C-alpha positions in Angstrom: -65.0 105.7 -17.9 -64.4 101.9 -18.1 -68.0 101.5 -19.2 -67.5 103.9 -22.2 -64.2 102.1 -23.0 -66.0 98.7 -23.0 -68.7 100.1 -25.3 -66.1 101.5 -27.6 -64.3 98.2 -27.8 -67.5 96.3 -28.6 -68.4 98.8 -31.3 -65.0 98.7 -32.9 -64.8 94.9 -32.7 -68.1 94.7 -34.6 -66.7 96.6 -37.6 -66.1 94.4 -40.7 -62.6 93.6 -41.8 -61.3 96.2 -44.3 -59.3 93.6 -46.3 -60.9 93.3 -49.8 -62.5 90.0 -50.8 -59.9 89.7 -53.5 -57.1 89.3 -51.0 -59.0 86.6 -49.1 -59.8 84.9 -52.4 -56.1 84.8 -53.4 -55.0 83.3 -50.1 -52.5 80.5 -50.6 -51.6 81.4 -54.2 -48.0 82.2 -55.1 -46.3 84.9 -57.1 -42.7 85.8 -58.1 -42.1 89.5 -58.7 -38.7 90.9 -59.4 -37.3 87.6 -58.2 -39.0 87.9 -54.8 -41.3 84.9 -54.0 -44.6 85.8 -52.3 -47.4 83.7 -50.9 -50.6 85.8 -51.0 -51.8 87.8 -49.4 -48.6 89.8 -48.7 -49.0 89.8 -44.9 -47.4 89.9 -41.5 -48.5 88.4 -38.2 -47.6 88.9 -34.5 -46.3 92.4 -35.4 -45.7 95.1 -32.7 -45.7 98.7 -33.8 -45.6 102.2 -32.3 -47.0 105.5 -33.7 -47.0 109.1 -32.8 -48.5 112.2 -34.4 -46.9 115.7 -34.0 -48.3 119.0 -35.1 -46.1 120.9 -37.6 -46.1 124.1 -39.6 -48.6 123.5 -42.4 -46.9 125.8 -44.9 -43.5 124.1 -44.3 -45.3 120.7 -44.7 -46.8 121.8 -48.1 -43.3 122.6 -49.4 -42.3 118.9 -48.9 -45.2 117.5 -50.8 -44.4 116.7 -54.5 -46.4 117.9 -57.5 -49.5 120.1 -57.2 -52.3 117.7 -56.1 -51.1 116.6 -52.7 -52.0 118.9 -49.7 -51.3 118.7 -46.0 -54.2 117.8 -43.7 -55.2 120.8 -41.7 -55.6 120.5 -38.0 -57.6 123.0 -35.8 -55.3 126.0 -35.5 -53.9 125.6 -39.0 -51.3 123.0 -38.2 -50.2 120.1 -40.3 -49.5 116.6 -38.9 -46.3 114.6 -38.9 -46.7 110.8 -38.4 -43.9 108.6 -37.2 -44.7 104.9 -37.3 -42.2 102.1 -36.5 -43.2 98.5 -37.2 -41.2 95.4 -36.2 -42.2 92.8 -38.8 -41.4 89.6 -37.1 -42.7 87.2 -39.7 -43.1 87.9 -43.4 -42.4 86.3 -46.8 -39.1 88.2 -46.9 -38.0 87.5 -43.4 -37.9 89.8 -40.3 -37.2 93.5 -40.6 -37.9 96.8 -39.0 -39.5 99.7 -40.9 -39.3 103.3 -39.7 -41.9 105.5 -41.5 -41.8 109.3 -41.4 -44.8 110.8 -43.2 -47.1 113.8 -43.5 -50.9 113.4 -43.3 -52.2 114.5 -46.7 -55.1 114.6 -49.1 -55.0 114.1 -52.9 -57.0 116.3 -55.1 -57.1 119.6 -57.0 -57.4 121.8 -53.9 -56.7 121.5 -50.1 -59.5 120.1 -47.9 -61.2 121.9 -45.0 -60.0 121.1 -41.5 -61.2 117.9 -39.8 -63.2 116.6 -42.8 -60.4 114.5 -44.3 -60.5 112.3 -41.1 -64.2 111.8 -41.3 -64.5 111.5 -45.1 -61.3 109.7 -46.0 -62.6 108.4 -49.3 -64.0 111.7 -50.5 -60.8 113.5 -49.9 -58.4 110.6 -50.6 -56.8 111.0 -47.2 -53.6 109.2 -46.5 -50.0 109.9 -45.7 -47.1 111.0 -47.9 -44.0 109.1 -46.9 -40.9 111.3 -46.6 -38.5 108.7 -45.4 -38.6 105.0 -44.9 -35.5 103.2 -43.6 -35.7 99.5 -43.3 -33.4 96.7 -42.0 -32.9 94.5 -45.0 -31.9 94.8 -48.7 -34.8 92.6 -49.9 -37.3 94.9 -48.2 -35.8 97.9 -50.1 -35.9 95.9 -53.4 -39.6 94.9 -52.9 -41.0 98.0 -51.2 -39.4 100.5 -53.6 -39.2 98.4 -56.8 -42.8 97.2 -56.6 -44.8 99.7 -54.6 -42.6 102.8 -55.1 -41.9 103.3 -51.4 -38.7 105.5 -50.6 -37.1 102.6 -48.7 -33.3 102.5 -48.0 -31.3 100.2 -45.7 -30.3 101.6 -42.3 -29.4 100.5 -38.8 -32.6 100.2 -36.8 -33.8 98.9 -33.5 -37.2 98.4 -31.8 -37.3 98.4 -28.0 -40.3 97.5 -25.8 -39.9 98.2 -22.1 -42.3 98.3 -19.2 -42.9 102.0 -19.4 -41.7 103.1 -22.9 -41.4 101.9 -26.5 -38.6 103.3 -28.7 -36.8 103.0 -32.0 -33.7 104.6 -33.4 -32.4 104.8 -37.0 -28.9 105.6 -38.2 -27.3 105.5 -41.6 -23.6 105.9 -42.4 -22.9 106.4 -38.7 -25.2 109.4 -38.5 -28.4 109.7 -36.6 -31.6 109.8 -38.6 -34.2 109.9 -35.9 -35.0 108.6 -32.4 -38.6 108.2 -31.2 -39.7 107.2 -27.8 -43.2 107.1 -26.5 -44.5 106.5 -23.0 -46.6 103.4 -23.1 -50.2 104.5 -23.3 -52.9 103.0 -20.9 -53.9 99.5 -21.8 -57.0 100.5 -23.7 -56.8 97.5 -26.1 -59.0 99.3 -28.6 -59.7 97.1 -31.7 -58.2 98.5 -34.8 -59.5 97.4 -38.2 -58.3 100.1 -40.6 -57.0 100.7 -44.1 -54.0 103.0 -44.3 -53.1 104.7 -47.6 -49.5 105.5 -48.4 -48.5 108.0 -51.1 -44.9 107.9 -52.3 -42.8 109.5 -55.1 -40.9 107.2 -57.4 -39.8 107.5 -61.1 -41.6 110.9 -61.3 -44.9 109.3 -60.4 -47.2 109.3 -57.3 -47.5 105.7 -56.1 -50.5 104.9 -53.9 -50.6 101.6 -51.9 -52.8 100.4 -49.1 -52.1 98.5 -45.9 -54.9 96.8 -43.9 -54.3 96.5 -40.1 -56.0 94.4 -37.5 -55.0 94.5 -33.9 -55.7 95.9 -30.4 -54.1 99.3 -29.8 -53.2 101.1 -26.6 -53.9 104.8 -27.3 -53.2 108.1 -25.5 -54.5 111.5 -26.8 -53.8 115.1 -25.9 -52.1 115.6 -22.5 -52.1 111.9 -21.8 -49.8 111.3 -24.8 -46.1 111.7 -24.1 -43.2 111.2 -26.5 -39.7 112.3 -27.3 -38.6 112.9 -30.9 -34.9 113.6 -31.7 -33.8 114.6 -35.2 -30.3 113.8 -36.4 -28.0 115.2 -39.1 -28.5 112.4 -41.7 -29.1 113.9 -45.1 -32.5 112.4 -45.6 -34.0 114.0 -42.4 -32.5 117.5 -43.2 -35.8 118.8 -44.6 -37.6 117.9 -41.3 -35.7 120.5 -39.3 -37.8 123.2 -41.0 -41.1 121.7 -40.1 -41.4 123.3 -36.7 -42.3 120.0 -35.1 -44.1 120.4 -31.8 -42.5 119.0 -28.6 -45.7 117.4 -27.4 -47.5 114.8 -29.6 -51.1 115.0 -30.5 -51.5 111.2 -29.9 -49.4 108.1 -29.3 -50.3 104.5 -30.1 -48.8 101.1 -29.3 -49.9 97.8 -30.9 -48.3 95.0 -28.9 -49.3 92.5 -31.7 -51.1 93.1 -35.0 -51.7 91.5 -38.3 -51.3 93.4 -41.6 -51.9 92.9 -45.3 -50.2 95.0 -48.0 -52.5 95.0 -51.0 -50.8 93.8 -54.2 -53.0 96.2 -56.1 -51.6 99.8 -56.3 -52.2 102.9 -58.4 -49.9 105.6 -59.8 -50.2 108.9 -61.5 -47.7 111.3 -63.2 -46.6 114.0 -60.7 -47.1 117.3 -62.4 -46.0 120.9 -61.7 -45.2 124.2 -63.3 -41.5 123.5 -63.9 -40.6 121.5 -67.1 -37.9 118.9 -66.6 -38.4 118.4 -62.9 -38.8 114.9 -61.5 -39.7 113.5 -58.1 -38.4 110.5 -56.2 -35.6 108.1 -57.1 -35.4 106.3 -60.4 -35.2 102.7 -61.5 -31.4 102.8 -61.2 -31.8 102.8 -57.4 -33.3 99.2 -57.4 -32.0 97.3 -60.4 -28.8 96.2 -58.7 -30.3 95.2 -55.4 -30.3 91.6 -54.2 -32.4 89.4 -51.9 -30.4 89.6 -48.8 -32.2 89.5 -45.4 -29.1 90.4 -43.5 -29.2 93.5 -41.2 -26.5 96.2 -40.6 -25.1 96.5 -37.1 -27.6 97.9 -34.6 -27.6 101.7 -33.9 -24.7 102.7 -31.7 -25.2 106.5 -31.1 -26.3 107.5 -27.6 -29.3 109.9 -27.7 -30.7 109.3 -24.3 -32.2 106.7 -22.0 -33.6 103.5 -23.4 -36.3 101.4 -21.7 
């Protein structure tokens, strides 16, 4: 087993960086967007993160996707996939903050994709994740993430706890629980990760597509080796998740003790279309125009939902 793991590490380590040459060419240049100063590329370093994927009811997932060109990824057995990713951004141009992403694996196109193929042919099926909820620690992160890239960010109370046996995160807003995720730390596989992750978000009635490039060594558990606990609260933004039929057992878990990331300053957007006239998707510009550049955090979560590491 160790031999195959070593071979896997070597093969993954040999893969080229997914970061486009343009990002490397712009290194060290400066930009001021909506009053937020950036030194390119828009990156983070020494960043720990956790991730877990849970099977869900595919039809229920489809009802949460906007417009008529986003479709849930289909797992064997006809299930969809909920992805929970929490990143503790320790060093960025806008200061430290935590980001708690709740998303559905999806494809973008005129019709749904066959099972499995979106994972193998990501470009052909425009595979990514549709972000349902994205609480973050600071106001400046909301202003930049939503105002520039169209992400559904909102400020909330967050934590990120790394223990000897578990990694967990909790998010609360207005004194109400949004979500609690806890994963059992996977075996120390240290598999090299060099990947491009596509985020799809609804903002101003448009589908906004952005790309994050990751580089790090991940500890991964799959199938029965993966263990996690997910608790949904009663905060309004997570109410639709209660109808997803989220499985108790995760399909996989992942922990990155330290990673580097680049958020591409190039993004794309399309009008979101449907059969109903006058319907719009996502929040509007009024949700960001009054935001400032504060890096202050709310008080940490205080609700007790179970043991912490």
